[in-house]
Structure formats: structure tokens, C-alpha cells
N, C-alpha and C positions, 0 to 999 in steps of 0.2 A: 155131722153127727158122729160122736165117738163110736168106735167099734168095740171098745172094751169097757169094763165097769170098774168101779173102785174096789169091789170085792175081789175081782180077778187080779188087780194090781197088788192088793194086800196079800194075796196068796203067794205072789212072786216075792214080795218082801218078807214073807213068812211071819205075818202078823200073828200075835198070840203066843209065839214061842219065846223061850227065855232069851235067846240070842237074836231076836228079831231085829230087822233094820227099820221097823216102823212101829211107833208106839200108839197109833190110833188117834192122835190129837190133831192131825193136820188133814185138811181137805185136799184130796188128790186130784180134784177136777182140773186145776191149772196145768198140772203135769200131764194129765191125760190129753188135754187140748194141745199142748206142745208136741207130745208124741204123735198125735193125729196129723199135725202139720208135717212132721218129719216123714211119716209114712206116705202121706199124700204127695209130698215133693219127690220122694224116691220111687213111687210107682211108675211114672213114665220111663225112668231110666232102666228099671228092671225089665220093663216091656221091650225097650230098645235093645237090651242085651239078649233078648229071646228067652228070658226067664221070668215071665210074669208071676206076680204073687197072687195066690188064691185068697179068698176072703178069710179063711182060717189063718193063713200066714200073716196077713195084714193085722188081724186082731192080736196074734201072738207078738208080732213086732211092736205094735202099739203098747201092749201090756208091759213088755220088758223095757221099752224106751221110756215109758212113764216112770217105772222104777228107777231107771238110770237118772232121769231128770230130777226126781225127788231126792235121790242120794247126793246129787250135785248141790242141791239147795240145803240139805240137812245131812251133812257127812256122817258116815257110819262110824260109830265109836268102836275102837279096838279095846280101850280100857278107859275108865273114868274114875275120878276120886272126888268126893264131895268135901272132905275135910281140907284138902290142899287146893281144891278148885282147879284141878288139872285134868287134861284129857288127852288121849292119843287117838288119832283117827286111822282107820284102815285105808290104805292106798294114799293117794295124794290129796290132802284136804282142799287144795285149790280147785281140783278137778272132780271131786266126789269119788265115790268108790268105783273102781274099774270093773268090778265083778259083773255088773249088769250090762256095761258097755261090751265086755267080752262075750257075754251071752247073746246080745243083740247081733254082733258081728257074726257069731257062729250060726245063728238062725237064718242068715241070708246068704245062700250060695252064690248069688249074683255079684256080691261085693259092693253093692250100692250103699248099704249102711256104713260099711267101713270107709268108703269114700266121703260120704256126707259127714260122718262124725269126726273124721280126722282131717277134713277139708282138703282132700287130695285133689290136686289139679294138674292138668297137663301143661307143659311149657315148651317153648321153642327157642332154640339158640342158633345163631348164625355161626357156622364153623369155618367160613371162608375168610378171605382177607378183607381188611377195611377198604372202603371205596378208594381212598387215596393211594393204597398200595397195589391196586389192581392194574393190570395191563390191558389196554383195549384189544379186542379181538384182532383188529386190522394190524396192530403193532407186534403181534406174536410171531415167532418164527417156527 
């Protein structure tokens, strides 16, 4: 069950203002559901880091994540022209506006949202010699 509502997501998107990122014509439910999955997936990691999210934090994270997912699907216009049918998008149009992603990362002191959104992973690399170049212990002097 979602923690946030469409009205709360609209507040983040500043619906009703002249330079709003949301025109009111799109159902935000799918974006709220995606944001809920993101928060649900991040909750155990935040707990493992010793920084569990409160119910209020989860709702706020879900609200801003829904705005982020919405702007990825419907990029924010920086400027538009109807006569020439041209448009400029704020941020990177392939990735949506970065404003809400930055907000989301800033709201999470545990760093889990940053790791999930940027797909940060740990890696391991062998810094020793290749097996064919190694000297057996018994042969060392």
C-alpha cells in the first residue's frame, strides 16, 4: 500500500504554478507504485547501515521518488515553442530532470538512495600475479 498520495506528489511537482513540472493530465499512481518499490527495496539496507528510516521519512522519500520517476517519463520543459514545434528540456532528457533525484539523495543520510539510483556496486580485483607467474612457496628462497 502506498505511503504517499497523488496530492502530495503534486505538491512536490508544484502543480498549479506557472512553471510547474506537472500539468495535471497524468495519473501519478504508476509512479507512486514504482517509488514505493524503491523505498521498500532500500529499507533493509538503511537498517543494515544503522540508519533506519522512520515512517515519515519513507513517505517523503516515496513522494520525491514518484516525482523523479514522473519527470523521467515526462521530461521537464525548459522552453517550448508551438510555431516551430521545438522544445528544450531541463537536465538530460534521456534521464529526466535531475532536480528530484538530487532531492531524494539529499533526504537520505544513509546513502542508500544514492546507491540504488546510481546503481553503485562494490567490486573486487586481484592485484597479485597471474597463477602462471607465481612461484610456489617451497621454491622461494
